[in-house]
Residue, then its C-alpha position, 0 to 999 in steps of 0.5 A: m763537420h758532423p761530430a760523432l754523438s760520443v764527441i757531443v756528449f763528451t764536450t757537453l758533460s765534460g764542459i759542465g764537469f770542469g766548470m763545476v770543478a773550477l767553481l768549487g775549487l774557487g770556494i764558490g757554493p755553500s760550505g755545508p757537507g750535503f752540498q759539498w758532497t753532492a756537488t763534488i760527486a756530480a762534478y766528477a760524474f760529469a767530467g768522468i762520463g764525458l771523458i769515457s765517452s770521448t774514448l768511444h770514438l777511438k774504437s780500441p784501448s790501444r788508440a786511447i793509450l796512443a792518444f794520451s802519449q802524444w802530448r807534445s804534438s796533439w791537443l787531444s793528448r794534452e786534453g787527456a793529460l790535463s784532465i787527469m792532472t785536474l781531477g787528481l789535484f781537485g781530489l786532494y782539494s776535495i779531501g780537505v773540504l769533505f773530510f776536514g772541513i777546510r778549503l786549501a786555496v793552494l790546491g783549490i785555485p790551481s784546480a780551478v785554473l787547470a780545469m779551465v785550461t783543460v776546457l781550452t785544450t778541448s776547444m783547441i782540438y777544433a780551433q786548430l782545424r784550418t780545413v774547417p773554417h767554422w771552427a778555426t777562430w778564437l771564438t771557438p775556445a771563447m765559446f767552450l770556456a763560456f759554456s763551461v762556466a755557464g754549465g757549471v754555474l747552472a749545475l751548482a744553482a740547480l743543486m742549491a735549489v734542490l737542497g734548499a740552500p739560502a743562496a739558491r736564488p742569487a745562484a740562479q740569477w748568476a746562472m742566467a747571466t752566464l748563460i746570456v754571455a755564453w749565448a752571446v759568444k755563440a751568436a758571434w761565432w754563428r755570425r762569423a761562421a756565416d762568412a767563414t771560408l778556407e782562405a780566411a782560415g789560412s787554408g786556401i789554395g793560392 
């Protein structure tokens, strides 16, 4: 399977963006306005650019609209609907943080949960493909989630370092730890992919 460049850009950037949304929604990171504004804008930028990129391979606006309307049967449609819900709820949470200096857990925690569920739906677009044995495994969503969290931690750690936040060093250590976990999951995915067959994925002829 050779995904289009727009799909690769989408999964990478949106994963980082929603990873950042999850972490910020949980109140992780310095409370200073400089960091909060920068991190929030960056999270929306990553997620937004990723989502826009994902529509490019649909070729036309009508296909994009159709993709959003099939949420009962399509993981792609569920991903689109959940993305909008996540960014909308996170927007309400961010208003409290950025303009009033308050972190409302009643908005932040659901935003974090929805962000991870959105990443999960993205992974299921590939994991449910029984005709592509490499992807048809629980390790696919595990890999997407692991790299989303690692990307989010890495992005926030980089912002802390640039802004000179006191917690930049421990954040960098956490970024390294999450990246190690993510690549360990990826290594397990590669090992499993080496032996994957259509029969093992449930699509064999018999």
